C-alpha positions as CSV (number, residue, x, y, z in Angstrom):
1,M,0.2,0.0,-0.1
2,A,2.8,2.5,1.0
3,G,4.1,2.2,-2.9
4,I,1.0,3.5,-4.2
5,L,1.2,6.9,-2.2
6,P,3.7,8.5,-3.9
7,D,1.7,7.9,-7.2
8,L,-1.3,9.5,-5.9
9,R,0.7,12.8,-4.2
10,E,2.1,13.0,-7.6
11,R,-1.2,12.9,-9.6
12,A,-3.2,15.5,-6.4
13,P,-2.7,18.6,-8.7
14,R,-3.4,17.3,-12.0
15,A,-6.8,15.3,-10.5
16,D,-7.4,18.7,-8.7
17,R,-7.1,20.7,-12.3
18,D,-9.0,18.0,-14.2
19,R,-11.6,17.7,-11.4
20,A,-10.9,14.1,-12.1
21,I,-9.4,10.9,-10.1
22,P,-7.2,9.6,-12.5
23,R,-8.2,6.0,-13.8
24,A,-4.5,4.7,-13.1
25,S,-5.2,5.7,-9.3
26,I,-8.4,3.8,-9.1
27,E,-6.7,0.6,-10.7
28,E,-3.5,0.6,-8.2
29,L,-6.3,0.9,-5.0
30,A,-8.3,-1.8,-6.7
31,S,-5.2,-3.6,-7.2
32,A,-4.0,-3.5,-3.5
33,G,-7.5,-4.6,-2.4
34,V,-8.4,-1.4,-0.7
35,F,-11.8,-1.7,-2.2
36,R,-12.3,-4.9,-1.2
37,M,-11.3,-4.3,2.5
38,L,-15.0,-4.3,3.7
39,A,-16.4,-6.5,1.4
40,P,-17.9,-10.2,2.9
41,R,-15.1,-13.0,2.8
42,R,-17.6,-15.1,1.5
43,F,-18.0,-13.2,-2.0
44,G,-14.1,-12.9,-1.8
45,G,-13.5,-9.9,0.2
46,A,-11.0,-9.4,2.6
47,E,-13.7,-8.3,5.5
48,A,-10.5,-6.6,7.0
49,G,-12.4,-4.5,9.8
50,M,-13.1,-1.2,10.5
51,I,-9.5,-0.1,12.1
52,P,-7.4,-1.3,9.4
53,F,-9.7,0.1,6.6
54,F,-9.5,3.7,8.0
55,E,-6.0,3.6,8.7
56,V,-5.6,2.9,4.9
57,V,-7.8,5.7,4.1
58,R,-6.0,8.1,6.6
59,D,-2.8,7.2,4.7
60,V,-4.2,7.9,1.4
61,S,-5.8,11.1,2.4
62,S,-2.3,12.8,3.2
63,A,-1.5,11.5,-0.2
64,C,-4.6,13.3,-2.0
65,G,-7.8,14.6,-0.5
66,S,-10.1,13.6,-3.2
67,T,-8.6,9.8,-3.4
68,G,-9.2,9.5,0.1
69,W,-12.4,10.8,0.5
70,L,-13.7,8.5,-2.4
71,T,-11.9,5.6,-1.2
72,S,-13.6,6.0,2.3
73,W,-17.0,6.5,1.2
74,F,-16.3,3.8,-1.9
75,G,-15.4,1.2,1.4
76,V,-18.4,2.2,3.6
77,H,-20.7,1.8,0.7
78,T,-19.5,-1.7,0.2
79,W,-20.0,-2.0,4.0
80,H,-23.7,-1.1,3.4
81,L,-24.5,-3.3,0.9
82,A,-23.5,-6.2,3.2
83,L,-26.3,-5.4,5.2
84,F,-28.8,-5.7,2.2
85,P,-30.9,-8.9,1.5
86,A,-28.9,-11.5,0.2
87,G,-30.3,-11.1,-3.2
88,A,-29.3,-7.6,-3.6
89,Q,-25.7,-8.8,-2.2
90,E,-25.6,-11.5,-5.2
91,D,-26.8,-9.4,-7.8
92,V,-23.6,-7.1,-7.3
93,W,-20.9,-9.7,-6.0
94,G,-22.0,-12.9,-7.7
95,S,-19.1,-12.3,-10.1
96,G,-16.7,-11.0,-7.7
97,P,-16.3,-8.4,-5.0
98,D,-14.1,-5.9,-6.9
99,A,-18.1,-3.5,-7.8
100,L,-17.6,-0.1,-6.9
101,L,-20.5,1.5,-5.4
102,T,-21.4,5.4,-5.0
103,A,-24.0,6.8,-3.0
104,A,-26.6,9.6,-2.7
105,Y,-28.5,9.2,0.3
106,A,-30.6,12.1,0.7
107,A,-34.1,11.1,0.0
108,T,-34.7,14.0,-2.9
109,G,-36.3,11.4,-5.6
110,H,-40.0,10.3,-6.1
111,I,-41.1,6.6,-4.9
112,V,-43.8,5.2,-5.8
113,E,-44.4,1.4,-4.7
114,V,-45.7,-1.2,-7.6
115,P,-46.1,-5.2,-7.6
116,G,-42.6,-6.5,-6.8
117,G,-40.4,-3.3,-6.1
118,Y,-40.5,0.2,-6.6
119,R,-40.2,2.5,-9.5
120,I,-38.0,6.0,-8.8
121,Q,-37.5,8.8,-10.6
122,G,-35.9,12.6,-9.5
123,R,-32.2,13.6,-9.1
124,W,-29.8,13.1,-6.2
125,S,-26.9,14.8,-5.3
126,W,-23.0,14.2,-4.1
127,A,-22.7,10.9,-5.8
128,V,-18.9,10.8,-4.8
129,G,-17.0,9.2,-7.6
130,C,-20.0,8.3,-9.7
131,E,-17.6,8.4,-13.0
132,H,-16.1,5.1,-11.4
133,A,-19.1,3.4,-10.0
134,D,-21.1,0.3,-11.3
135,W,-23.8,0.6,-8.5
136,A,-25.5,3.4,-6.7
137,L,-27.3,3.4,-3.4
138,L,-29.6,6.1,-3.6
139,G,-32.0,7.4,-0.9
140,G,-35.9,7.4,-1.1
141,M,-38.8,8.2,1.7
142,L,-41.7,5.6,1.4
143,A,-45.2,7.1,2.5
144,A,-47.7,6.5,4.7
145,S,-51.3,5.5,3.8
146,D,-51.9,9.5,4.3
147,G,-48.9,10.7,2.6
148,S,-46.8,11.6,5.6
149,P,-43.0,10.1,5.6
150,A,-42.6,7.1,6.8
151,D,-39.4,5.2,6.5
152,L,-36.3,6.1,5.2
153,V,-34.9,3.5,2.5
154,T,-32.1,3.5,0.3
155,F,-32.4,1.7,-3.5
156,L,-29.7,-0.4,-5.2
157,V,-29.2,0.7,-8.8
158,P,-27.3,-0.2,-11.4
159,M,-25.5,2.9,-12.8
160,A,-26.4,1.4,-16.1
161,D,-29.9,2.7,-15.5
162,L,-29.2,5.9,-14.3
163,R,-28.0,9.4,-16.1
164,I,-24.8,11.2,-14.8
165,E,-25.0,15.0,-14.9
166,H,-21.8,16.3,-14.8
167,N,-22.2,19.5,-13.1
168,W,-19.3,19.0,-9.7
169,D,-17.3,22.4,-10.2
170,T,-16.8,23.2,-6.7
171,V,-14.2,24.7,-4.0
172,G,-12.6,22.1,-3.1
173,L,-12.7,18.2,-3.1
174,R,-12.8,18.6,-7.3
175,A,-11.8,15.6,-8.2
176,T,-14.2,13.4,-6.2
177,A,-16.4,14.1,-9.4
178,S,-19.3,14.3,-7.2
179,H,-22.0,14.3,-9.8
180,D,-25.7,14.4,-9.5
181,L,-27.7,11.1,-11.0
182,V,-30.8,11.3,-12.6
183,A,-33.3,8.4,-12.7
184,A,-36.0,8.9,-15.3
185,D,-38.8,6.0,-14.1
186,V,-36.3,3.2,-13.3
187,F,-37.7,-0.2,-11.4
188,V,-35.8,-1.5,-8.3
189,P,-37.0,-4.8,-7.0
190,A,-38.0,-5.2,-3.6
191,H,-35.0,-7.1,-2.4
192,R,-32.6,-4.6,-3.7
193,T,-34.1,-2.2,-0.7
194,L,-32.9,-1.4,2.5
195,S,-34.6,0.5,5.0
196,F,-32.6,2.7,7.6
197,A,-34.0,1.9,10.8
198,P,-32.5,-1.4,11.1
199,C,-29.3,-0.2,10.1
200,L,-29.9,1.8,13.2
201,R,-30.8,-0.8,15.4
202,C,-27.5,-3.3,14.3
203,S,-30.1,-5.8,13.1
204,A,-29.8,-5.2,8.8
205,P,-31.3,-8.6,7.2
206,G,-27.4,-8.8,5.8
207,Q,-26.7,-10.0,8.9
208,A,-28.3,-13.5,8.5
209,V,-25.5,-14.1,5.9
210,N,-22.6,-12.0,7.1
211,Q,-22.4,-12.8,10.5
212,G,-19.1,-11.2,11.4
213,P,-18.6,-8.4,13.7
214,L,-17.9,-6.0,11.0
215,Y,-21.4,-6.1,10.3
216,R,-22.9,-5.2,13.6
217,L,-21.4,-1.9,13.3
218,P,-24.1,1.1,13.7
219,L,-24.3,2.8,10.6
220,P,-24.0,5.9,12.1
221,S,-20.9,5.1,13.4
222,M,-19.4,3.7,10.5
223,F,-20.7,6.7,8.5
224,A,-19.5,9.2,11.2
225,A,-15.5,8.1,10.8
226,A,-15.9,7.8,6.8
227,T,-16.4,11.4,7.3
228,A,-13.6,12.3,9.8
229,V,-11.1,10.1,9.0
230,P,-10.3,11.3,5.6
231,V,-10.1,15.1,6.8
232,I,-7.4,14.2,9.4
233,G,-5.7,12.3,6.9
234,M,-5.5,15.5,4.9
235,A,-4.6,17.6,7.5
236,E,-1.6,15.8,8.3
237,G,-0.7,15.5,4.6
238,A,-0.5,19.1,4.5
239,Y,1.3,19.4,8.0
240,A,3.9,16.6,7.1
241,M,4.5,18.6,3.2
242,L,4.6,22.1,5.2
243,V,7.6,20.7,8.0
244,G,9.4,19.0,5.1
245,W,9.6,22.6,3.3
246,L,10.7,24.2,6.2
247,R,13.4,22.0,7.0
248,T,14.8,22.7,3.4
249,R,14.6,26.3,4.6
250,L,17.4,25.8,7.3
251,G,19.5,28.8,7.5
252,M,17.6,30.7,4.7
253,A,17.5,34.5,6.2
254,W,14.3,36.3,5.9
255,A,14.1,39.9,7.3
256,G,17.7,39.1,9.6
257,L,15.9,36.1,11.1
258,A,16.3,32.2,9.9
259,T,13.0,30.6,8.9
260,I,13.4,28.0,11.3
261,S,14.0,30.3,14.4
262,D,10.7,31.9,14.1
263,D,9.3,30.9,17.4
264,F,5.9,32.2,16.6
265,N,5.4,29.8,13.6
266,N,7.1,27.2,15.2
267,A,4.5,27.6,18.4
268,R,1.5,27.1,15.6
269,L,2.9,24.4,13.9
270,A,3.3,22.4,17.2
271,A,-0.5,23.4,18.5
272,A,-1.8,22.1,14.8
273,G,0.2,18.9,14.9
274,A,-0.9,18.3,18.6
275,D,-4.5,18.7,17.4
276,L,-4.3,16.7,14.7
277,D,-3.0,13.9,17.0
278,A,-5.4,14.4,19.5
279,S,-8.4,13.9,16.5
280,W,-6.7,10.7,15.5
281,L,-6.4,9.8,18.7
282,Q,-9.9,10.0,20.0
283,L,-11.4,8.5,16.9
284,L,-9.2,5.7,17.2
285,R,-10.2,5.3,20.9
286,D,-13.7,5.0,19.6
287,M,-13.3,2.3,16.9
288,R,-11.8,0.3,19.3
289,E,-14.7,0.6,21.6
290,L,-17.0,-0.3,19.0
291,V,-15.0,-3.3,17.7
292,R,-14.6,-4.6,21.3
293,H,-18.4,-4.7,21.6
294,T,-19.3,-6.2,18.0
295,E,-16.5,-8.9,19.0
296,A,-18.3,-9.6,22.3
297,D,-21.3,-9.7,20.4
298,E,-23.0,-7.3,22.6
299,P,-24.9,-4.1,21.9
300,I,-23.5,-0.7,21.5
301,P,-24.1,1.7,24.3
302,A,-25.5,4.8,23.7
303,V,-23.4,7.1,25.2
304,L,-20.8,5.3,23.3
305,R,-22.5,6.4,19.7
306,R,-23.3,9.8,20.9
307,R,-19.4,9.9,21.4
308,V,-18.8,8.7,18.0
309,R,-20.6,11.6,16.7
310,R,-19.4,14.2,19.0
311,D,-15.6,13.0,18.4
312,Q,-16.5,13.1,14.6
313,V,-17.2,17.0,14.3
314,V,-14.7,18.0,16.8
315,A,-12.1,16.1,14.8
316,T,-13.2,17.9,11.4
317,Q,-13.4,21.1,13.5
318,R,-10.1,20.4,14.8
319,A,-8.4,19.6,11.2
320,A,-10.1,22.8,9.8
321,A,-8.8,24.7,12.4
322,A,-5.1,23.1,12.3
323,V,-4.9,23.8,8.3
324,D,-6.1,27.4,8.8
325,Q,-2.9,28.0,11.2
326,L,-0.5,26.4,8.7
327,F,-2.2,28.4,5.6
328,E,-1.9,31.5,7.8
329,H,1.6,31.2,8.6
330,S,3.6,29.4,5.8
331,G,4.4,32.2,3.4
332,G,3.6,33.5,0.1
333,E,3.9,30.3,-1.8
334,V,1.0,28.4,0.0
335,V,-2.0,30.6,-1.9
336,R,-0.7,29.0,-5.7
337,T,-2.8,27.1,-7.0
338,G,-1.7,23.6,-6.4
339,N,0.3,24.0,-3.7
340,P,-0.5,20.9,-1.8
341,I,-1.1,23.1,1.6
342,E,-3.7,25.5,-0.6
343,Q,-5.3,22.3,-1.7
344,A,-5.8,20.6,1.6
345,W,-7.1,23.9,3.2
346,R,-9.9,24.0,0.5
347,N,-10.6,20.2,0.3
348,I,-11.2,20.7,4.3
349,H,-13.3,23.4,4.4
350,T,-15.4,21.7,1.5
351,T,-16.2,19.0,3.7
352,Q,-17.3,21.2,6.5
353,A,-20.3,21.4,4.3
354,Y,-21.5,17.5,4.8
355,A,-24.3,17.6,6.7
356,L,-22.7,15.2,9.3
357,N,-20.0,17.8,10.4
358,D,-22.6,20.2,11.7
359,L,-21.4,20.8,14.7
360,D,-23.9,23.0,16.7
361,R,-26.9,20.6,16.2
362,T,-24.0,17.3,17.1
363,L,-22.8,18.8,20.1
364,A,-26.4,19.9,21.2
365,M,-27.6,16.1,20.9
366,Y,-24.2,15.0,22.8
367,G,-25.1,17.6,25.6
368,A,-28.6,16.8,26.0
369,G,-28.0,12.9,26.4
370,E,-25.1,13.8,29.3
371,L,-28.4,15.4,30.8
372,A,-30.5,12.3,30.1
373,I,-33.0,14.8,28.4
374,E,-35.4,12.6,25.9
375,T,-34.7,13.2,22.4
376,Q,-34.6,11.3,19.0
377,P,-31.5,12.2,17.3
378,P,-31.0,11.0,13.8
379,M,-28.0,9.6,12.7
380,V,-26.2,8.3,16.0
């Protein structure tokens, strides 16, 4: 895996400029088995576990933020598929574990129940890496008889049945090519659907055939890690880049001072590094506790599930603050487009627009839980 990172780092500026991750990067990651790490063993996947996968995501993100974000979500979409009914898994993995899945979970489409399944139409946004995907997971809301929202469902759809609208032109994460997906009256058989409710209860139908502890993890906790880990990796990549660059300037004088002897910048560098270390260690602690409970086949405590979400949003905020410090105190070179620190700054601030990174609402949820206030928080 380590041998791929220099290639990803070298391609990162071009990927950002072209708004597309090179096919060579996807092929290298696939050949290394990264995309099958969370796929079930019964289909030839590695079933490697939560922590090994996210350690890889962290490394990939440090080399190329967009590639790391795509890697994180492709992996978690694979894990999500393992929770679907067995027939849906067979449809995708019957010929091997290397299919790639994009997703757009917001329930923005129109769903109609028909004999044998559903007909869906509409538009879904933020479908990360959809140009490389074979299948898509699309969110939809089923209505009750009175028309009120009744159940949030994920629909598994072949990419061949969808149209990609190439409209991803953003400040950051540009190479993820998270274009819109459009469905025009597509039929989805019932076995290719999965309600969010059993995933939140850790009792999804796919666990009948995928019985390993990996598939007993809460969906919100996996989504939280998929959001936070690449952000930490991006910031760590920027930090390492800046440290290496500053070391090359040893002895270079600016206004009579050697760059390396600027105590103010050195202090900010140390503070940024401490924040990044703290963020990773918190998430690692949370993941270890989650894994411990699933390996013991124990329910995941509500307090741990809330803490995972708290630590996720705090980690991404810390990473954004750390890269701000690096950006603001690194000199004029970092404002040039394509500079790794500038690119990390744009990528990380783009992730802050992601719904799971809503700091205030998440912290309010955690605080309410600490005070035993009755709430029904989503995605915990």
